[in-house]
PDB file of N, CA, C and O in Angstrom, chain B, residues numbered from 101:
ATOM      1  N   UNK B 101     155.852  57.492 122.478  1.00  0.00           N
ATOM      2  CA  UNK B 101     155.969  58.673 121.960  1.00  0.00           C
ATOM      3  C   UNK B 101     154.622  58.444 121.382  1.00  0.00           C
ATOM      4  O   UNK B 101     154.324  59.389 120.651  1.00  0.00           O
ATOM      5  N   UNK B 102     153.520  57.359 121.452  1.00  0.00           N
ATOM      6  CA  UNK B 102     151.849  57.892 120.870  1.00  0.00           C
ATOM      7  C   UNK B 102     151.247  57.439 121.922  1.00  0.00           C
ATOM      8  O   UNK B 102     150.238  56.734 121.902  1.00  0.00           O
ATOM      9  N   UNK B 103     152.119  58.008 123.365  1.00  0.00           N
ATOM     10  CA  UNK B 103     150.636  58.458 124.281  1.00  0.00           C
ATOM     11  C   UNK B 103     150.715  59.377 124.714  1.00  0.00           C
ATOM     12  O   UNK B 103     150.174  59.660 125.783  1.00  0.00           O
ATOM     13  N   UNK B 104     151.381  60.121 124.068  1.00  0.00           N
ATOM     14  CA  UNK B 104     151.222  61.816 124.453  1.00  0.00           C
ATOM     15  C   UNK B 104     150.976  62.148 123.347  1.00  0.00           C
ATOM     16  O   UNK B 104     151.225  63.354 123.371  1.00  0.00           O
ATOM     17  N   UNK B 105     150.528  61.814 121.997  1.00  0.00           N
ATOM     18  CA  UNK B 105     149.636  62.403 120.708  1.00  0.00           C
ATOM     19  C   UNK B 105     148.209  61.876 120.726  1.00  0.00           C
ATOM     20  O   UNK B 105     147.397  62.000 119.810  1.00  0.00           O
ATOM     21  N   UNK B 106     147.983  61.172 122.084  1.00  0.00           N
ATOM     22  CA  UNK B 106     147.153  60.263 122.326  1.00  0.00           C
ATOM     23  C   UNK B 106     145.843  61.489 123.282  1.00  0.00           C
ATOM     24  O   UNK B 106     144.671  61.815 123.095  1.00  0.00           O
ATOM     25  N   UNK B 107     147.024  61.848 124.401  1.00  0.00           N
ATOM     26  CA  UNK B 107     147.001  62.662 125.520  1.00  0.00           C
ATOM     27  C   UNK B 107     146.972  64.746 125.687  1.00  0.00           C
ATOM     28  O   UNK B 107     146.747  65.708 126.422  1.00  0.00           O
ATOM     29  N   UNK B 108     147.545  64.120 123.887  1.00  0.00           N
ATOM     30  CA  UNK B 108     147.207  65.848 123.699  1.00  0.00           C
ATOM     31  C   UNK B 108     146.506  66.115 123.178  1.00  0.00           C
ATOM     32  O   UNK B 108     146.359  67.337 123.181  1.00  0.00           O
ATOM     33  N   UNK B 109     145.335  65.196 122.179  1.00  0.00           N
ATOM     34  CA  UNK B 109     144.188  65.132 120.940  1.00  0.00           C
ATOM     35  C   UNK B 109     142.980  66.211 122.158  1.00  0.00           C
ATOM     36  O   UNK B 109     142.595  66.311 123.323  1.00  0.00           O
ATOM     37  N   UNK B 110     142.849  66.822 120.716  1.00  0.00           N
ATOM     38  CA  UNK B 110     141.002  67.651 121.633  1.00  0.00           C
ATOM     39  C   UNK B 110     140.231  67.061 121.828  1.00  0.00           C
ATOM     40  O   UNK B 110     139.544  66.880 120.822  1.00  0.00           O
ATOM     41  N   UNK B 111     139.772  66.413 122.962  1.00  0.00           N
ATOM     42  CA  UNK B 111     138.516  66.178 122.422  1.00  0.00           C
ATOM     43  C   UNK B 111     137.000  66.285 121.960  1.00  0.00           C
ATOM     44  O   UNK B 111     136.186  65.464 121.537  1.00  0.00           O
ATOM     45  N   UNK B 112     136.961  68.042 122.295  1.00  0.00           N
ATOM     46  CA  UNK B 112     135.818  68.348 121.269  1.00  0.00           C
ATOM     47  C   UNK B 112     136.464  68.462 119.515  1.00  0.00           C
ATOM     48  O   UNK B 112     135.713  68.994 118.698  1.00  0.00           O
ATOM     49  N   UNK B 113     137.715  67.993 119.079  1.00  0.00           N
ATOM     50  CA  UNK B 113     137.970  68.044 118.002  1.00  0.00           C
ATOM     51  C   UNK B 113     137.365  66.744 117.235  1.00  0.00           C
ATOM     52  O   UNK B 113     136.800  66.719 116.142  1.00  0.00           O
ATOM     53  N   UNK B 114     137.671  65.576 118.204  1.00  0.00           N
ATOM     54  CA  UNK B 114     137.753  63.821 118.408  1.00  0.00           C
ATOM     55  C   UNK B 114     136.187  64.233 118.370  1.00  0.00           C
ATOM     56  O   UNK B 114     135.551  64.173 117.318  1.00  0.00           O
ATOM     57  N   UNK B 115     135.515  64.727 119.798  1.00  0.00           N
ATOM     58  CA  UNK B 115     133.987  64.340 120.042  1.00  0.00           C
ATOM     59  C   UNK B 115     132.355  65.340 118.136  1.00  0.00           C
ATOM     60  O   UNK B 115     131.349  64.885 117.591  1.00  0.00           O
ATOM     61  N   UNK B 116     133.230  66.818 117.973  1.00  0.00           N
ATOM     62  CA  UNK B 116     132.736  66.981 116.258  1.00  0.00           C
ATOM     63  C   UNK B 116     133.311  65.224 114.867  1.00  0.00           C
ATOM     64  O   UNK B 116     132.770  64.604 113.952  1.00  0.00           O
ATOM     65  N   UNK B 117     134.506  65.202 115.530  1.00  0.00           N
ATOM     66  CA  UNK B 117     135.138  64.285 113.820  1.00  0.00           C
ATOM     67  C   UNK B 117     133.593  63.376 113.666  1.00  0.00           C
ATOM     68  O   UNK B 117     132.702  63.544 112.834  1.00  0.00           O
ATOM     69  N   UNK B 118     133.696  62.126 115.082  1.00  0.00           N
ATOM     70  CA  UNK B 118     132.339  61.295 115.210  1.00  0.00           C
ATOM     71  C   UNK B 118     131.347  61.739 114.697  1.00  0.00           C
ATOM     72  O   UNK B 118     130.877  61.509 113.583  1.00  0.00           O
ATOM     73  N   UNK B 119     130.909  62.559 115.708  1.00  0.00           N
ATOM     74  CA  UNK B 119     129.056  63.329 115.444  1.00  0.00           C
ATOM     75  C   UNK B 119     129.226  63.683 113.872  1.00  0.00           C
ATOM     76  O   UNK B 119     128.219  63.421 113.213  1.00  0.00           O
ATOM     77  N   UNK B 120     129.792  63.968 113.496  1.00  0.00           N
ATOM     78  CA  UNK B 120     129.631  64.255 112.104  1.00  0.00           C
ATOM     79  C   UNK B 120     129.537  63.092 111.123  1.00  0.00           C
ATOM     80  O   UNK B 120     128.745  62.621 110.306  1.00  0.00           O
ATOM     81  N   UNK B 121     130.343  62.944 111.454  1.00  0.00           N
ATOM     82  CA  UNK B 121     130.648  60.961 110.547  1.00  0.00           C
ATOM     83  C   UNK B 121     129.139  60.163 110.819  1.00  0.00           C
ATOM     84  O   UNK B 121     128.529  59.374 110.097  1.00  0.00           O
ATOM     85  N   UNK B 122     128.749  60.825 112.435  1.00  0.00           N
ATOM     86  CA  UNK B 122     127.607  59.446 112.812  1.00  0.00           C
ATOM     87  C   UNK B 122     126.063  60.088 112.403  1.00  0.00           C
ATOM     88  O   UNK B 122     124.959  59.623 112.684  1.00  0.00           O
ATOM     89  N   UNK B 123     126.518  61.741 111.378  1.00  0.00           N
ATOM     90  CA  UNK B 123     124.848  61.738 111.781  1.00  0.00           C
ATOM     91  C   UNK B 123     124.159  61.454 110.684  1.00  0.00           C
ATOM     92  O   UNK B 123     124.645  60.803 109.758  1.00  0.00           O
ATOM     93  N   UNK B 124     122.815  61.977 110.691  1.00  0.00           N
ATOM     94  CA  UNK B 124     122.087  61.928 108.955  1.00  0.00           C
ATOM     95  C   UNK B 124     121.959  62.953 108.458  1.00  0.00           C
ATOM     96  O   UNK B 124     122.477  63.887 109.069  1.00  0.00           O
ATOM     97  N   UNK B 125     121.531  63.144 107.688  1.00  0.00           N
ATOM     98  CA  UNK B 125     121.571  63.840 106.238  1.00  0.00           C
ATOM     99  C   UNK B 125     120.857  66.073 106.651  1.00  0.00           C
ATOM    100  O   UNK B 125     120.687  67.031 105.896  1.00  0.00           O
ATOM    101  N   UNK B 126     120.767  65.973 107.459  1.00  0.00           N
ATOM    102  CA  UNK B 126     119.854  67.450 108.135  1.00  0.00           C
ATOM    103  C   UNK B 126     120.991  67.912 108.966  1.00  0.00           C
ATOM    104  O   UNK B 126     121.012  69.062 109.404  1.00  0.00           O
ATOM    105  N   UNK B 127     122.105  66.908 109.240  1.00  0.00           N
ATOM    106  CA  UNK B 127     122.555  67.107 110.554  1.00  0.00           C
ATOM    107  C   UNK B 127     123.684  67.048 110.142  1.00  0.00           C
ATOM    108  O   UNK B 127     123.989  66.099 109.421  1.00  0.00           O
ATOM    109  N   UNK B 128     124.745  68.149 110.512  1.00  0.00           N
ATOM    110  CA  UNK B 128     126.132  68.455 111.046  1.00  0.00           C
ATOM    111  C   UNK B 128     126.545  69.217 112.127  1.00  0.00           C
ATOM    112  O   UNK B 128     125.896  70.074 112.727  1.00  0.00           O
ATOM    113  N   UNK B 129     128.292  68.627 112.436  1.00  0.00           N
ATOM    114  CA  UNK B 129     128.268  69.143 112.952  1.00  0.00           C
ATOM    115  C   UNK B 129     129.945  70.075 112.691  1.00  0.00           C
ATOM    116  O   UNK B 129     130.795  69.560 111.965  1.00  0.00           O
ATOM    117  N   UNK B 130     130.194  71.372 113.347  1.00  0.00           N
ATOM    118  CA  UNK B 130     131.617  72.108 112.388  1.00  0.00           C
ATOM    119  C   UNK B 130     132.317  72.055 114.247  1.00  0.00           C
ATOM    120  O   UNK B 130     132.036  71.481 115.300  1.00  0.00           O
ATOM    121  N   UNK B 131     133.398  73.099 113.709  1.00  0.00           N
ATOM    122  CA  UNK B 131     134.224  72.579 114.314  1.00  0.00           C
ATOM    123  C   UNK B 131     134.939  74.082 114.381  1.00  0.00           C
ATOM    124  O   UNK B 131     135.088  74.666 113.308  1.00  0.00           O
ATOM    125  N   UNK B 132     135.352  74.677 115.518  1.00  0.00           N
ATOM    126  CA  UNK B 132     136.845  75.614 115.245  1.00  0.00           C
ATOM    127  C   UNK B 132     137.587  75.657 115.996  1.00  0.00           C
ATOM    128  O   UNK B 132     137.352  75.702 117.203  1.00  0.00           O
ATOM    129  N   UNK B 133     138.931  75.653 115.356  1.00  0.00           N
ATOM    130  CA  UNK B 133     140.307  75.045 116.030  1.00  0.00           C
ATOM    131  C   UNK B 133     140.300  76.271 116.988  1.00  0.00           C
ATOM    132  O   UNK B 133     140.342  76.124 118.210  1.00  0.00           O
ATOM    133  N   UNK B 134     140.246  77.494 116.377  1.00  0.00           N
ATOM    134  CA  UNK B 134     140.305  78.406 117.376  1.00  0.00           C
ATOM    135  C   UNK B 134     139.699  78.441 118.565  1.00  0.00           C
ATOM    136  O   UNK B 134     140.208  78.112 119.636  1.00  0.00           O
ATOM    137  N   UNK B 135     138.845  78.754 118.425  1.00  0.00           N
ATOM    138  CA  UNK B 135     137.819  78.333 120.039  1.00  0.00           C
ATOM    139  C   UNK B 135     138.287  76.765 120.836  1.00  0.00           C
ATOM    140  O   UNK B 135     138.326  76.832 122.065  1.00  0.00           O
ATOM    141  N   UNK B 136     138.535  75.789 120.386  1.00  0.00           N
ATOM    142  CA  UNK B 136     138.387  74.301 120.107  1.00  0.00           C
ATOM    143  C   UNK B 136     137.219  74.531 121.023  1.00  0.00           C
ATOM    144  O   UNK B 136     137.206  74.801 122.224  1.00  0.00           O
ATOM    145  N   UNK B 137     135.874  74.292 119.839  1.00  0.00           N
ATOM    146  CA  UNK B 137     134.529  74.382 120.432  1.00  0.00           C
ATOM    147  C   UNK B 137     134.063  73.577 118.874  1.00  0.00           C
ATOM    148  O   UNK B 137     134.445  73.556 117.703  1.00  0.00           O
ATOM    149  N   UNK B 138     132.855  72.884 119.852  1.00  0.00           N
ATOM    150  CA  UNK B 138     131.891  72.622 118.254  1.00  0.00           C
ATOM    151  C   UNK B 138     130.970  72.137 119.172  1.00  0.00           C
ATOM    152  O   UNK B 138     130.792  71.743 120.324  1.00  0.00           O
ATOM    153  N   UNK B 139     130.054  72.550 117.172  1.00  0.00           N
ATOM    154  CA  UNK B 139     128.705  72.744 117.107  1.00  0.00           C
ATOM    155  C   UNK B 139     127.787  72.686 116.110  1.00  0.00           C
ATOM    156  O   UNK B 139     127.854  73.041 114.933  1.00  0.00           O
ATOM    157  N   UNK B 140     126.323  71.846 117.184  1.00  0.00           N
ATOM    158  CA  UNK B 140     125.674  71.226 115.438  1.00  0.00           C
ATOM    159  C   UNK B 140     124.630  71.825 114.896  1.00  0.00           C
ATOM    160  O   UNK B 140     123.620  72.246 115.460  1.00  0.00           O
ATOM    161  N   UNK B 141     124.969  71.851 113.559  1.00  0.00           N
ATOM    162  CA  UNK B 141     124.370  72.730 112.714  1.00  0.00           C
ATOM    163  C   UNK B 141     125.207  73.956 113.042  1.00  0.00           C
ATOM    164  O   UNK B 141     124.275  74.605 113.517  1.00  0.00           O
ATOM    165  N   UNK B 142     126.287  74.800 113.157  1.00  0.00           N
ATOM    166  CA  UNK B 142     126.595  76.009 113.012  1.00  0.00           C
ATOM    167  C   UNK B 142     126.494  76.565 112.036  1.00  0.00           C
ATOM    168  O   UNK B 142     127.370  77.416 111.878  1.00  0.00           O
ATOM    169  N   UNK B 143     125.336  76.419 110.752  1.00  0.00           N
ATOM    170  CA  UNK B 143     125.075  77.669 110.655  1.00  0.00           C
ATOM    171  C   UNK B 143     123.962  78.382 111.503  1.00  0.00           C
ATOM    172  O   UNK B 143     123.757  79.509 111.051  1.00  0.00           O
ATOM    173  N   UNK B 144     123.460  78.190 112.198  1.00  0.00           N
ATOM    174  CA  UNK B 144     122.282  79.164 112.494  1.00  0.00           C
ATOM    175  C   UNK B 144     123.132  79.944 113.261  1.00  0.00           C
ATOM    176  O   UNK B 144     123.035  81.110 113.644  1.00  0.00           O
ATOM    177  N   UNK B 145     123.896  79.182 113.402  1.00  0.00           N
ATOM    178  CA  UNK B 145     125.326  80.580 115.277  1.00  0.00           C
ATOM    179  C   UNK B 145     125.199  81.735 114.060  1.00  0.00           C
ATOM    180  O   UNK B 145     126.331  81.688 113.579  1.00  0.00           O
ATOM    181  N   UNK B 146     124.367  82.864 113.200  1.00  0.00           N
ATOM    182  CA  UNK B 146     125.310  84.100 112.896  1.00  0.00           C
ATOM    183  C   UNK B 146     126.883  84.442 113.404  1.00  0.00           C
ATOM    184  O   UNK B 146     128.033  84.586 112.990  1.00  0.00           O
ATOM    185  N   UNK B 147     125.932  84.462 114.789  1.00  0.00           N
ATOM    186  CA  UNK B 147     127.097  86.043 115.268  1.00  0.00           C
ATOM    187  C   UNK B 147     127.793  85.385 115.738  1.00  0.00           C
ATOM    188  O   UNK B 147     128.604  85.984 116.445  1.00  0.00           O
ATOM    189  N   UNK B 148     127.930  84.096 115.693  1.00  0.00           N
ATOM    190  CA  UNK B 148     128.833  83.063 117.016  1.00  0.00           C
ATOM    191  C   UNK B 148     130.423  83.293 115.535  1.00  0.00           C
ATOM    192  O   UNK B 148     129.993  82.952 114.433  1.00  0.00           O
ATOM    193  N   UNK B 149     132.021  83.791 115.479  1.00  0.00           N
ATOM    194  CA  UNK B 149     132.338  83.502 115.057  1.00  0.00           C
ATOM    195  C   UNK B 149     133.785  83.125 115.029  1.00  0.00           C
ATOM    196  O   UNK B 149     134.411  83.028 116.084  1.00  0.00           O
ATOM    197  N   UNK B 150     134.233  82.950 114.099  1.00  0.00           N
ATOM    198  CA  UNK B 150     135.435  81.410 114.235  1.00  0.00           C
ATOM    199  C   UNK B 150     136.915  82.177 113.463  1.00  0.00           C
ATOM    200  O   UNK B 150     137.275  81.184 112.830  1.00  0.00           O
ATOM    201  N   UNK B 151     137.837  83.123 113.158  1.00  0.00           N
ATOM    202  CA  UNK B 151     138.843  84.063 112.735  1.00  0.00           C
ATOM    203  C   UNK B 151     139.044  82.824 111.761  1.00  0.00           C
ATOM    204  O   UNK B 151     139.408  83.121 110.623  1.00  0.00           O
ATOM    205  N   UNK B 152     138.805  81.082 112.129  1.00  0.00           N
ATOM    206  CA  UNK B 152     139.774  79.966 111.470  1.00  0.00           C
ATOM    207  C   UNK B 152     138.706  79.617 110.385  1.00  0.00           C
ATOM    208  O   UNK B 152     139.076  79.088 109.336  1.00  0.00           O
ATOM    209  N   UNK B 153     137.788  79.814 110.544  1.00  0.00           N
ATOM    210  CA  UNK B 153     136.547  79.359 110.394  1.00  0.00           C
ATOM    211  C   UNK B 153     136.173  77.880 110.483  1.00  0.00           C
ATOM    212  O   UNK B 153     136.993  77.004 110.758  1.00  0.00           O
ATOM    213  N   UNK B 154     134.309  77.568 110.123  1.00  0.00           N
ATOM    214  CA  UNK B 154     134.494  77.026 111.068  1.00  0.00           C
ATOM    215  C   UNK B 154     134.042  75.483 109.861  1.00  0.00           C
ATOM    216  O   UNK B 154     133.114  75.563 109.056  1.00  0.00           O
ATOM    217  N   UNK B 155     134.967  74.157 110.023  1.00  0.00           N
ATOM    218  CA  UNK B 155     135.236  73.283 108.845  1.00  0.00           C
ATOM    219  C   UNK B 155     133.795  72.042 109.624  1.00  0.00           C
ATOM    220  O   UNK B 155     133.296  72.045 110.749  1.00  0.00           O
ATOM    221  N   UNK B 156     133.554  71.200 108.506  1.00  0.00           N
ATOM    222  CA  UNK B 156     133.223  70.273 108.727  1.00  0.00           C
ATOM    223  C   UNK B 156     134.072  69.038 109.657  1.00  0.00           C
ATOM    224  O   UNK B 156     135.075  68.408 109.320  1.00  0.00           O
ATOM    225  N   UNK B 157     133.525  68.977 110.535  1.00  0.00           N
ATOM    226  CA  UNK B 157     134.179  67.565 111.741  1.00  0.00           C
ATOM    227  C   UNK B 157     134.219  66.169 111.253  1.00  0.00           C
ATOM    228  O   UNK B 157     134.472  65.303 112.090  1.00  0.00           O
ATOM    229  N   UNK B 158     133.936  65.699 109.619  1.00  0.00           N
ATOM    230  CA  UNK B 158     134.115  64.529 109.143  1.00  0.00           C
ATOM    231  C   UNK B 158     135.600  65.157 108.712  1.00  0.00           C
ATOM    232  O   UNK B 158     136.618  64.544 109.033  1.00  0.00           O
ATOM    233  N   UNK B 159     135.673  66.426 107.959  1.00  0.00           N
ATOM    234  CA  UNK B 159     136.735  67.144 107.479  1.00  0.00           C
ATOM    235  C   UNK B 159     137.733  66.256 108.210  1.00  0.00           C
ATOM    236  O   UNK B 159     138.124  65.273 107.581  1.00  0.00           O
ATOM    237  N   UNK B 160     138.159  66.427 109.317  1.00  0.00           N
ATOM    238  CA  UNK B 160     139.411  66.073 110.171  1.00  0.00           C
ATOM    239  C   UNK B 160     139.609  65.323 110.392  1.00  0.00           C
ATOM    240  O   UNK B 160     138.693  64.594 110.774  1.00  0.00           O
ATOM    241  N   UNK B 161     141.305  64.684 110.350  1.00  0.00           N
ATOM    242  CA  UNK B 161     141.758  63.288 110.381  1.00  0.00           C
ATOM    243  C   UNK B 161     141.984  62.381 111.389  1.00  0.00           C
ATOM    244  O   UNK B 161     140.953  62.477 112.054  1.00  0.00           O
ATOM    245  N   UNK B 162     142.756  61.474 111.978  1.00  0.00           N
ATOM    246  CA  UNK B 162     142.409  61.548 113.415  1.00  0.00           C
ATOM    247  C   UNK B 162     144.195  62.704 113.639  1.00  0.00           C
ATOM    248  O   UNK B 162     144.499  63.675 114.332  1.00  0.00           O
ATOM    249  N   UNK B 163     144.608  62.207 113.045  1.00  0.00           N
ATOM    250  CA  UNK B 163     146.551  62.841 113.312  1.00  0.00           C
ATOM    251  C   UNK B 163     145.877  64.896 113.538  1.00  0.00           C
ATOM    252  O   UNK B 163     146.155  65.874 114.232  1.00  0.00           O
ATOM    253  N   UNK B 164     145.296  64.666 112.869  1.00  0.00           N
ATOM    254  CA  UNK B 164     144.955  66.474 113.733  1.00  0.00           C
ATOM    255  C   UNK B 164     144.273  66.252 114.594  1.00  0.00           C
ATOM    256  O   UNK B 164     145.155  66.172 115.449  1.00  0.00           O
ATOM    257  N   UNK B 165     143.796  66.157 114.877  1.00  0.00           N
ATOM    258  CA  UNK B 165     143.688  65.988 116.550  1.00  0.00           C
ATOM    259  C   UNK B 165     144.050  66.115 117.880  1.00  0.00           C
ATOM    260  O   UNK B 165     143.334  65.641 118.762  1.00  0.00           O
TER     261      UNK B 165
END
């Protein structure tokens, strides 16, 4: 059962979580659950919409991804 959960994990979510956790002071990584997309400094992309809203990658738990 654990293998199924690992196989179903989103690689973009896990990547975003890792990169945001290791990012420096001026860099952040945000994840959009709707499009399964990770952006560095998402606040720079004014026209990039995400209905669920952009969330910091480090705010996600491993169980969520």
